[in-house]
C-alpha positions in Angstrom: -1.7 -39.5 23.0 0.1 -42.0 20.8 3.5 -40.9 19.6 3.1 -39.4 16.1 6.7 -40.0 15.1 6.3 -43.8 15.9 3.1 -44.0 14.0 4.6 -42.4 11.0 7.6 -44.7 11.2 5.5 -47.8 11.4 3.4 -46.7 8.4 6.4 -46.0 6.3 7.9 -49.4 7.4 4.8 -51.2 6.4 5.0 -49.6 2.9 8.7 -50.6 2.6 8.1 -54.3 3.4 6.9 -55.3 -0.1 10.0 -53.7 -1.6 12.2 -55.8 0.7 10.2 -58.9 -0.2 10.6 -58.3 -3.9 14.3 -57.7 -3.6 14.6 -61.0 -1.8 12.5 -62.7 -4.5 14.3 -61.2 -7.5 15.9 -64.4 -8.5 14.0 -67.3 -9.9 11.2 -68.6 -7.7 13.1 -71.8 -6.9 16.2 -69.9 -5.8 14.0 -67.6 -3.6 12.3 -70.5 -2.0 15.7 -71.9 -1.1 17.0 -68.6 0.3 18.4 -69.0 3.9 17.3 -65.4 4.7 14.0 -64.3 6.0 12.8 -60.8 6.7 9.4 -60.3 8.5 7.6 -57.4 10.0 4.6 -56.7 12.3 2.5 -53.8 13.4 -0.2 -53.7 16.1 -2.1 -51.8 18.7 -2.6 -52.7 22.4 -5.0 -51.3 24.9 -2.5 -51.3 27.7 1.3 -51.9 27.2 2.3 -54.2 30.0 5.8 -55.5 30.2 6.9 -58.0 32.9 3.6 -57.2 34.6 4.2 -53.4 34.8 2.3 -50.8 32.8 4.6 -48.9 30.4 2.1 -46.4 29.2 0.4 -45.7 32.5 -2.5 -48.0 31.5 -3.1 -46.2 28.1 -3.0 -47.6 24.6 0.2 -48.1 22.5 1.1 -48.5 18.8 3.8 -51.1 18.3 5.8 -52.8 15.5 9.0 -54.1 14.3 11.2 -56.0 11.9 13.0 -59.3 12.2 15.8 -60.9 10.2 16.5 -64.7 10.5 19.0 -67.0 8.9 18.5 -70.7 8.4 21.5 -71.4 10.7 19.6 -69.9 13.6 21.0 -66.4 13.7 18.5 -63.6 14.0 18.3 -59.9 14.7 15.5 -57.3 15.0 14.1 -54.1 16.0 10.9 -53.3 17.8 9.3 -50.0 18.9 6.4 -48.7 21.0 5.3 -45.4 22.5 5.8 -45.2 26.3 5.2 -42.8 29.1 6.6 -44.5 32.3 9.9 -42.6 32.4 8.5 -39.1 32.7 5.4 -40.3 34.6 7.6 -41.9 37.3 9.4 -38.6 37.9 12.7 -39.8 36.5 13.0 -36.9 34.0 14.2 -33.5 35.3 14.1 -31.8 31.9 13.3 -32.7 28.3 11.1 -35.5 27.1 11.2 -39.2 26.2 8.2 -41.0 24.8 9.5 -43.9 22.6 11.0 -47.3 23.3 13.1 -48.8 20.4 14.6 -52.2 21.3 17.4 -53.8 19.2 18.3 -57.4 19.6 20.3 -60.2 18.1 20.9 -63.9 19.0 21.0 -67.5 18.0 18.4 -70.1 18.4 18.1 -73.7 17.2 16.9 -77.1 18.3 18.6 -80.1 19.9 17.6 -83.7 20.7 13.9 -84.2 20.1 11.4 -81.4 20.7 14.0 -79.3 22.6 15.2 -75.8 21.7 17.5 -73.1 23.0 17.9 -69.4 22.4 20.7 -67.1 23.5 21.1 -63.4 22.7 21.5 -59.7 23.6 18.9 -56.9 23.8 19.2 -53.2 24.3 16.1 -51.3 25.4 16.6 -47.8 23.9 14.5 -44.9 25.0 14.6 -42.1 22.5 14.4 -38.5 23.4 16.5 -35.6 24.7 16.1 -35.6 28.4 18.0 -35.1 31.7 17.5 -37.7 34.4 16.2 -36.4 37.7 18.5 -36.6 40.8 19.0 -40.3 41.8 17.9 -41.6 38.5 19.9 -42.9 35.5 18.9 -42.8 31.8 16.5 -45.6 31.1 18.6 -47.3 28.3 19.2 -50.9 29.5 21.3 -53.8 28.2 20.5 -57.5 28.9 21.8 -60.8 27.8 19.5 -63.8 27.9 19.3 -67.6 27.6 16.4 -69.8 27.2 15.6 -73.5 26.9 12.3 -75.0 25.6 10.5 -78.3 25.4 7.6 -78.5 23.0 5.3 -75.7 24.1 7.0 -74.7 27.4 10.1 -72.6 27.9 12.2 -71.2 30.6 14.2 -67.9 30.1 16.8 -66.0 32.2 17.7 -62.4 31.4 20.7 -60.7 33.1 21.1 -56.9 33.2 24.6 -55.6 32.5 24.5 -52.2 34.2 22.0 -49.6 35.1 18.5 -50.9 34.8 15.5 -48.9 33.6 16.5 -45.6 35.4 18.0 -47.4 38.5 21.8 -46.7 38.6 24.3 -49.3 39.6 22.0 -52.3 39.1 24.3 -54.8 37.3 23.1 -58.3 38.0 19.4 -57.3 38.0 17.6 -60.3 36.5 14.3 -61.7 35.2 13.4 -65.4 35.4 10.3 -66.6 33.6 8.4 -69.7 32.8 6.0 -69.6 29.8 3.7 -72.1 28.3 2.4 -71.4 24.8 -0.2 -74.1 23.8 -1.8 -74.2 20.4 -5.3 -75.6 20.1 -5.3 -77.8 17.1 -7.0 -76.6 13.9 -8.5 -73.5 15.5 -5.9 -70.7 15.2 -6.2 -70.3 18.9 -3.2 -70.3 21.2 -3.4 -70.3 25.1 -0.6 -68.6 27.0 0.3 -69.0 30.7 3.3 -67.2 32.3 4.9 -66.5 35.6 8.1 -64.5 36.1 10.2 -62.8 38.8 12.0 -59.5 38.4 14.9 -59.2 40.9 16.8 -55.9 41.4 20.4 -55.9 42.5 22.7 -53.1 43.6 23.0 -50.6 46.4 20.6 -48.1 44.9 17.7 -50.7 44.6 18.5 -52.0 48.1 18.1 -48.5 49.6 14.5 -48.0 48.3 11.9 -47.8 51.0 9.8 -50.3 49.0 11.6 -53.0 47.1 11.2 -52.9 43.3 11.6 -56.7 43.2 8.3 -58.5 42.4 6.6 -61.6 40.8 4.2 -61.2 37.8 1.6 -63.5 36.4 -0.2 -63.7 33.0 -2.9 -65.7 31.3 -4.0 -65.1 27.8 -5.4 -66.3 24.6 -4.8 -65.3 20.9 -6.7 -66.1 17.8 -5.4 -65.8 14.2 -7.8 -64.3 11.8 -6.0 -64.8 8.5 -2.9 -62.9 9.4 -4.6 -60.6 11.9 -4.0 -61.9 15.5 -6.3 -60.7 18.2 -5.2 -61.3 21.8 -6.7 -60.9 25.2 -4.6 -61.2 28.4 -4.9 -60.8 32.1 -1.7 -59.8 34.0 -1.1 -59.2 37.7 1.8 -58.8 40.1 2.6 -58.7 43.8 4.5 -55.4 43.3 5.0 -53.1 46.3 4.0 -49.4 46.3 7.3 -48.7 44.5 5.1 -49.0 41.4 2.2 -46.9 42.6 1.8 -43.3 41.3 -0.9 -40.7 41.2 -4.1 -41.6 39.5 -3.4 -39.0 36.8 -0.6 -41.3 35.5 -2.3 -44.6 36.0 -2.1 -45.2 39.7 -0.8 -48.7 40.5 1.2 -49.9 37.5 1.4 -53.4 38.8 -2.3 -54.0 39.4 -4.3 -56.7 37.7 -5.4 -55.6 34.2 -7.0 -57.1 31.1 -5.3 -55.9 27.9 -6.6 -56.4 24.3 -4.3 -56.4 21.3 -4.4 -56.7 17.5 -1.3 -57.5 15.5 -0.8 -57.9 11.7 2.2 -59.7 10.1 3.6 -57.5 7.3 
Protein backbone atom coordinates (compact mmCIF):
# COMPACT_ATOMS: atom_id res chain seq x y z
CA UNK A 1 0.00 0.00 0.00
CA UNK A 2 1.32 3.46 -0.85
CA UNK A 3 2.46 5.57 2.07
CA UNK A 4 -0.45 7.89 2.99
CA UNK A 5 1.80 10.36 4.78
CA UNK A 6 3.95 10.73 1.66
CA UNK A 7 0.88 11.12 -0.56
CA UNK A 8 -0.52 13.87 1.66
CA UNK A 9 2.85 15.62 1.74
CA UNK A 10 3.14 15.62 -2.05
CA UNK A 11 -0.41 16.92 -2.51
CA UNK A 12 0.21 19.77 -0.07
CA UNK A 13 3.51 20.49 -1.75
CA UNK A 14 1.84 20.69 -5.14
CA UNK A 15 -0.63 23.22 -3.78
CA UNK A 16 2.20 25.26 -2.30
CA UNK A 17 4.17 25.68 -5.52
CA UNK A 18 2.04 28.46 -7.05
CA UNK A 19 2.57 30.48 -3.85
CA UNK A 20 6.31 30.05 -4.16
CA UNK A 21 6.19 31.06 -7.80
CA UNK A 22 4.13 34.18 -7.07
CA UNK A 23 6.52 35.21 -4.31
CA UNK A 24 9.39 34.82 -6.76
CA UNK A 25 7.51 36.84 -9.39
CA UNK A 26 6.30 39.60 -7.05
CA UNK A 27 8.62 42.28 -8.53
CA UNK A 28 8.10 43.66 -12.03
CA UNK A 29 8.06 41.03 -14.77
CA UNK A 30 11.42 42.15 -16.13
CA UNK A 31 13.05 41.78 -12.70
CA UNK A 32 11.51 38.32 -12.21
CA UNK A 33 12.75 37.16 -15.59
CA UNK A 34 16.26 38.24 -14.62
CA UNK A 35 16.16 36.50 -11.23
CA UNK A 36 19.09 34.12 -10.68
CA UNK A 37 16.89 31.87 -8.50
CA UNK A 38 14.74 29.02 -9.77
CA UNK A 39 12.42 26.78 -7.74
CA UNK A 40 10.83 23.76 -9.40
CA UNK A 41 8.90 20.72 -8.27
CA UNK A 42 7.74 17.37 -9.57
CA UNK A 43 5.36 14.60 -8.60
CA UNK A 44 4.88 11.20 -10.17
CA UNK A 45 3.99 7.56 -9.88
CA UNK A 46 6.01 4.52 -10.97
CA UNK A 47 4.89 0.92 -11.35
CA UNK A 48 8.12 -0.41 -9.78
CA UNK A 49 10.65 1.77 -7.94
CA UNK A 50 14.01 0.44 -9.14
CA UNK A 51 17.20 2.19 -7.97
CA UNK A 52 20.58 1.14 -9.30
CA UNK A 53 18.92 -1.98 -10.65
CA UNK A 54 17.44 -3.12 -7.32
CA UNK A 55 13.72 -2.99 -6.43
CA UNK A 56 13.04 -0.60 -3.55
CA UNK A 57 9.35 -1.45 -3.11
CA UNK A 58 9.58 -5.24 -3.61
CA UNK A 59 8.31 -4.77 -7.20
CA UNK A 60 5.28 -2.73 -6.12
CA UNK A 61 4.22 0.82 -7.19
CA UNK A 62 5.49 4.03 -5.60
CA UNK A 63 4.41 7.66 -5.39
CA UNK A 64 7.35 10.06 -5.66
CA UNK A 65 8.08 13.76 -5.79
CA UNK A 66 10.38 16.56 -4.79
CA UNK A 67 11.52 20.17 -5.00
CA UNK A 68 14.69 21.69 -6.41
CA UNK A 69 16.35 25.07 -5.98
CA UNK A 70 18.94 26.26 -8.51
CA UNK A 71 21.03 29.42 -8.71
CA UNK A 72 22.40 30.85 -11.95
CA UNK A 73 25.92 30.34 -10.60
CA UNK A 74 25.43 26.55 -10.71
CA UNK A 75 24.64 26.01 -7.03
CA UNK A 76 21.65 23.75 -6.37
CA UNK A 77 19.86 21.91 -3.57
CA UNK A 78 16.81 19.75 -3.33
CA UNK A 79 14.66 17.17 -1.60
CA UNK A 80 12.98 14.09 -3.06
CA UNK A 81 10.76 11.43 -1.50
CA UNK A 82 9.22 8.03 -2.21
CA UNK A 83 7.54 5.21 -0.35
CA UNK A 84 9.82 2.16 0.12
CA UNK A 85 9.53 -1.28 1.68
CA UNK A 86 12.94 -2.91 1.15
CA UNK A 87 14.31 -2.24 4.66
CA UNK A 88 11.61 -4.20 6.48
CA UNK A 89 11.20 -6.74 3.67
CA UNK A 90 14.92 -7.61 3.80
CA UNK A 91 14.71 -8.50 7.50
CA UNK A 92 16.81 -5.51 8.60
CA UNK A 93 14.17 -4.30 11.09
CA UNK A 94 13.87 -5.87 14.54
CA UNK A 95 11.13 -3.58 15.82
CA UNK A 96 9.18 -0.57 14.59
CA UNK A 97 8.53 0.49 11.02
CA UNK A 98 10.15 2.46 8.21
CA UNK A 99 8.39 3.09 4.91
CA UNK A 100 9.57 6.39 3.45
CA UNK A 101 12.75 7.55 1.74
CA UNK A 102 13.46 11.29 1.83
CA UNK A 103 16.67 12.30 0.07
CA UNK A 104 18.35 15.67 0.61
CA UNK A 105 21.14 16.87 -1.63
CA UNK A 106 23.21 19.89 -2.63
CA UNK A 107 25.91 20.54 -5.15
CA UNK A 108 27.38 22.66 -7.88
CA UNK A 109 27.23 22.10 -11.62
CA UNK A 110 28.32 24.09 -14.61
CA UNK A 111 29.85 23.85 -18.06
CA UNK A 112 33.40 24.12 -19.32
CA UNK A 113 35.04 24.16 -22.74
CA UNK A 114 32.50 23.40 -25.47
CA UNK A 115 29.72 20.88 -24.78
CA UNK A 116 31.35 19.68 -21.54
CA UNK A 117 29.76 19.82 -18.08
CA UNK A 118 30.57 18.82 -14.53
CA UNK A 119 28.59 18.20 -11.33
CA UNK A 120 29.85 17.69 -7.76
CA UNK A 121 27.77 17.31 -4.64
CA UNK A 122 26.53 15.51 -1.54
CA UNK A 123 23.40 13.40 -1.01
CA UNK A 124 21.92 11.92 2.13
CA UNK A 125 19.43 9.08 1.80
CA UNK A 126 17.14 9.44 4.81
CA UNK A 127 14.75 6.64 5.73
CA UNK A 128 11.98 7.95 7.97
CA UNK A 129 10.45 5.91 10.74
CA UNK A 130 11.02 4.74 14.28
CA UNK A 131 12.71 1.37 14.10
CA UNK A 132 15.42 -0.76 15.65
CA UNK A 133 17.81 -2.49 13.24
CA UNK A 134 18.01 -6.27 13.45
CA UNK A 135 21.24 -7.86 14.67
CA UNK A 136 24.07 -7.38 12.19
CA UNK A 137 22.37 -4.47 10.42
CA UNK A 138 22.76 -0.70 10.69
CA UNK A 139 20.12 1.95 10.12
CA UNK A 140 19.60 2.56 6.41
CA UNK A 141 20.47 6.30 6.37
CA UNK A 142 23.39 6.76 3.97
CA UNK A 143 25.72 9.62 3.00
CA UNK A 144 27.41 9.89 -0.40
CA UNK A 145 29.54 12.41 -2.21
CA UNK A 146 29.61 12.36 -6.00
CA UNK A 147 31.27 13.81 -9.04
CA UNK A 148 30.24 13.66 -12.67
CA UNK A 149 31.51 14.84 -16.02
CA UNK A 150 29.47 15.02 -19.19
CA UNK A 151 29.91 15.60 -22.89
CA UNK A 152 26.80 16.53 -24.85
CA UNK A 153 24.35 13.67 -24.13
CA UNK A 154 26.69 11.24 -22.34
CA UNK A 155 27.90 11.40 -18.73
CA UNK A 156 29.99 9.43 -16.25
CA UNK A 157 29.38 9.66 -12.51
CA UNK A 158 31.18 8.30 -9.44
CA UNK A 159 29.48 8.14 -6.03
CA UNK A 160 31.41 7.36 -2.83
CA UNK A 161 29.83 6.22 0.45
CA UNK A 162 31.05 7.89 3.64
CA UNK A 163 30.08 5.28 6.24
CA UNK A 164 27.44 2.61 6.71
CA UNK A 165 25.67 1.91 3.44
CA UNK A 166 21.97 0.97 3.22
CA UNK A 167 21.87 -1.17 6.40
CA UNK A 168 25.41 -2.59 5.88
CA UNK A 169 27.64 -1.37 8.76
CA UNK A 170 31.28 -0.38 8.33
CA UNK A 171 30.95 0.11 4.58
CA UNK A 172 32.90 3.35 4.04
CA UNK A 173 34.31 3.39 0.52
CA UNK A 174 31.35 1.57 -1.01
CA UNK A 175 30.95 3.16 -4.42
CA UNK A 176 28.87 3.32 -7.59
CA UNK A 177 30.25 4.06 -11.05
CA UNK A 178 27.81 4.63 -13.88
CA UNK A 179 27.80 5.66 -17.52
CA UNK A 180 24.58 7.11 -18.91
CA UNK A 181 23.54 8.30 -22.36
CA UNK A 182 20.46 10.54 -22.62
CA UNK A 183 19.66 11.18 -26.27
CA UNK A 184 16.80 13.51 -27.28
CA UNK A 185 15.05 12.77 -30.55
CA UNK A 186 14.70 16.13 -32.30
CA UNK A 187 11.24 17.76 -32.35
CA UNK A 188 9.44 14.73 -30.92
CA UNK A 189 9.55 15.18 -27.14
CA UNK A 190 11.09 11.71 -27.00
CA UNK A 191 14.28 10.92 -25.10
CA UNK A 192 16.14 7.61 -25.23
CA UNK A 193 18.18 6.55 -22.18
CA UNK A 194 20.85 3.85 -21.94
CA UNK A 195 22.78 3.13 -18.74
CA UNK A 196 25.27 0.75 -17.17
CA UNK A 197 26.53 0.95 -13.59
CA UNK A 198 28.48 -1.03 -11.02
CA UNK A 199 27.76 -1.02 -7.27
CA UNK A 200 30.82 -2.12 -5.31
CA UNK A 201 30.61 -2.80 -1.57
CA UNK A 202 33.59 -2.29 0.72
CA UNK A 203 34.28 -3.24 4.33
CA UNK A 204 34.61 -6.34 6.48
CA UNK A 205 30.85 -6.85 6.91
CA UNK A 206 30.16 -6.91 3.17
CA UNK A 207 33.17 -9.16 2.55
CA UNK A 208 31.84 -11.71 5.07
CA UNK A 209 28.48 -12.22 3.34
CA UNK A 210 28.03 -15.67 1.77
CA UNK A 211 26.85 -13.95 -1.42
CA UNK A 212 28.55 -10.74 -2.49
CA UNK A 213 26.31 -7.64 -2.61
CA UNK A 214 28.46 -6.20 -5.43
CA UNK A 215 26.75 -6.24 -8.84
CA UNK A 216 26.40 -4.54 -12.24
CA UNK A 217 23.11 -3.11 -13.49
CA UNK A 218 21.82 -2.20 -16.95
CA UNK A 219 18.97 -0.01 -18.13
CA UNK A 220 17.37 0.97 -21.42
CA UNK A 221 14.39 3.28 -21.53
CA UNK A 222 12.43 5.93 -23.37
CA UNK A 223 10.43 8.94 -22.21
CA UNK A 224 7.86 11.09 -23.99
CA UNK A 225 6.81 14.59 -22.91
CA UNK A 226 3.09 15.26 -23.31
CA UNK A 227 2.86 18.95 -22.48
CA UNK A 228 4.47 18.76 -19.04
CA UNK A 229 3.44 15.18 -18.31
CA UNK A 230 6.35 12.83 -18.97
CA UNK A 231 5.59 9.17 -19.56
CA UNK A 232 8.48 6.74 -19.24
CA UNK A 233 9.06 3.07 -19.92
CA UNK A 234 12.31 1.36 -18.92
CA UNK A 235 13.78 -2.11 -18.75
CA UNK A 236 16.38 -2.77 -16.03
CA UNK A 237 18.38 -5.86 -15.16
CA UNK A 238 21.40 -6.89 -13.06
CA UNK A 239 23.82 -9.73 -12.48
CA UNK A 240 23.06 -9.56 -8.75
CA UNK A 241 23.76 -12.64 -6.60
CA UNK A 242 21.16 -14.35 -4.36
CA UNK A 243 22.03 -11.67 -1.79
CA UNK A 244 19.11 -9.76 -3.32
CA UNK A 245 16.66 -12.69 -3.51
CA UNK A 246 13.88 -12.88 -0.91
CA UNK A 247 10.59 -14.79 -0.49
CA UNK A 248 8.04 -14.31 -3.26
CA UNK A 249 5.75 -12.63 -0.72
CA UNK A 250 8.14 -9.64 -0.76
CA UNK A 251 9.02 -9.61 -4.43
CA UNK A 252 11.41 -12.53 -4.85
CA UNK A 253 14.51 -11.52 -6.81
CA UNK A 254 14.93 -7.74 -6.45
CA UNK A 255 17.63 -7.62 -9.12
CA UNK A 256 15.79 -9.49 -11.86
CA UNK A 257 14.98 -7.94 -15.23
CA UNK A 258 11.81 -5.85 -15.03
CA UNK A 259 9.91 -3.29 -17.10
CA UNK A 260 8.69 -0.25 -15.18
CA UNK A 261 6.34 2.50 -16.33
CA UNK A 262 6.29 6.01 -14.87
CA UNK A 263 4.32 9.22 -15.18
CA UNK A 264 5.82 12.48 -13.88
CA UNK A 265 4.44 16.02 -13.85
CA UNK A 266 6.49 19.17 -13.36
CA UNK A 267 4.87 21.53 -10.85
